[in-house]
N, C-alpha and C positions, 0 to 999 in steps of 0.2 A: 297688094296682096302680103307682101314681109310683115304689116301687122297683123292681118289675121291670122298669118304660120306664127306669128309670136304669142299670139294668145292662145293657136290650139298646143303649139309647146305647154305652154303654163299651165292650161286644161290638164294635159295629159300627166305634168307633173302633180297636184293638184289630184288629181283622180287615184294616180297608183301611188298617195301617198296615202290617201284612204283606205286605197286598196289593204296597202301593207298593217293599216291601223286595224282594219276589218279583221285581217287574218291574223291579229295579237290577240282580238276582242275573243276571237273562240278558239285562241289556244291557251290562253290566259288559266278560266278554270279548269282544263284539262291539265295544265302544272298545278295549279291548288289542290285538285283529287289527287296529282300521284305525290305531290310534298304529304300531304293529309295520309293518305295510305302508307307513305314508308314511316313518318314519323307512330302512327300505330301500330305496324308492325314491330319500332322498334321497343314502342311503351312495351307492348301485348311480349318481347320477350324477355324483359326483366321483369314484369310481374309472374311471369311464368316461372323463370329463375326464381324472387322470391318468394312464390309457395311452395318450391323445393325445399330454401330455408327454412322454412315453416318448418315443411314436413319433418326436416334431419333433425330441427330442437324439438319436435315431438317426440320423434324417434326416441332421441337421448332422453327426454324427460320418463316416457315410458320405463326404457332399460334401468336408469338411476329407481324409480320407484320398483323394479322389478328385481335389482340388485337388493335393495331396501329391505325388501320382503324376504325376500331369500336369506339374510344374513339374519335378519328377523327369526327365523324358521329354523336355520343351521343355531343359533344360541339359544331356542328351546329346545332344542333337539338332543345337545350336549347337555344341558340342563336335566335330561330327563338321564342320563348315565349314572346322574347321586342316585337315582331311585332304584334301578333295575336290581333284579333278585337273583336271576339266574343268567349264567354263561350264553346258553342260549337269547335271550332277550340280549346279552352286553352286544355280542357279536349283530346281532339284527339292527341295531339302534346303530354300531360303529359303521356299518356299512351305507346305514342313512345317510350318516353324516359324509362319509368320504361322497355318494352320489350327489349329496346337497354342496359341497366343494369346488367338484369337477365346474357341478351346475353355474356357480356363484362366479368361479373364474373364467367360465365361457362369457360368464355377462360383463365380466368387466375388460376379455379381449374388446366385447362386443362397443362397449363405450369407449375404450380407448379407441379404436378404429374409427367410431360417429366421431368423434372429437378433434381430431386428425382431418378427414373431412368437411366437418362443421368450420374448421378454419380456413380451408383451403377454399368454399365455398363460402362463408360470410368477404371475404375476403373479393372475391371475384366478384358478388352483388354488389358491396361496395365502389368497385371502379365503376360496373354496369350501371349504378346509381345517379354515379359522377357525371357518367355520360350522355344519362338518361337528360339531366338537366342542362347539361349544354346543347343538344339537339332540342331540348323543347323552347330554348332558348333560340337558336338557329331558323327554328321552322316560326313561332309567331314574328320575329323577324320578317320573316322570309312575305308571311300567308299577312301580314300587314303594307307591304312593299306592292304584292301584288293589287291587293284587294285597293291601294291608292291608286295603283296604276290603270285598274279595272275602272272605277270611278271617273278619272279625268280622260278614259276613251270616250267618252260619250260626247263630253263639252270638244273634243278633237276631231272628233266626227262630222261635227256641228259645224267647225269652223272650216273645215274643209268642203262641206257641202252650202255653205254660203260661198264661200270664195267662187266655187265652181260652179254659180246660178250666176255669178255676177260676171263672170267668164263668158258664160254660154249667152248671155242675153247680149254681148256686145259679135257674136259670131252668125254672120246670116244663116237660116236654116238650113238650105241645101249644102253648105258645108261643114255642116252639122251632122247634116245625115252620112253624111259619105263618113265623118268621122267613128260615129257611131257602127255604121257598118263594118268599118273596117278593124276597131277595137271589136270586135265581137269575133271577127272572122281569125283574128291572128290576140288570142290570149289576151285582152283587156290593154294592147298597145299596140296605139297606133299611128304615134310619133314617132320617128326615130333619128338620131343623126346617123350624116356618113361625114367619114374622114379617111383621107390617104384610098379613095374608091372603094372602101369596105364598108355595107350595111351595118348599123348597131344594132339593125332589128335580127338578119336572117344570118350576119357576119358574112356573106357573100360579097363578090368583087361587083361593083358597076361599070359599064362602062363608060369608057373614059371623057367621048364626048357629052353623056348626059352628065359623068361628074362634073365639065367645067363649066355644063349649062345649068346647072344646078348652085353652083357659087353665084351667078350674077342674074338669073330668071327670076322673075317676080310674079312667077305661077305655082300652084301647090304639082307639086313632081313626087310619083309615090316606087317604091324600088320594082325593077322589074321582075325578082327575085320572089321578095313576101310580100307587093300590095304595099304596104305600110308608107303611107306618107313620110316622105325623107328630106333633111334639110342640112345647107353645110355647117360643119362647127370646126371654127377655127382654132388647133390647140397648139397653137405655136404663143401663145400668148398676146 
């Protein structure tokens, strides 16, 4: 019976490992999706800032053209002063010149403000673009690592399934049936160790007499609290 118990312990280890691998198989695509979502979000943020920068540059160009046209209009208006014949016309053109000068001065102020804003924004975008390059490298490395791990999982599960099948062939049907029943009722863990009268499954104390029997018995013993198959594990080395 000790041989059968040893096989059950080994079967439990193999199937527990397979369970963890299967959980990882489900978790990896989720992590890959979260990784991609995070990177896309960062990329979109940088693209938005790049678009805002281009809009600022466009506004600056429009203001430059507006100032150029205003200065040309001002120049032509000043030239008209040489052609006036009456004082009324002269005063009217002077008023027009004053209005144009004020408008051009306001445009120049807007351009200076835009230049200052552009200077700050260009530095911010440049920093974000550098960050994006770093984030892209991390993203591609993590994605490749996860994809590689995901590809290897199938092989690992196949190895576990093969080992499990080989072990199961050596265990009598009635013992396997009991193992499966307990595993189904105890969240997948049917065999646990006991040390210092404490069950490794439910962490409850077992009777001293049962603990003594467990150390020398050749029959399968179950925990009176959680019904798992238990075995004595000497942890003194």
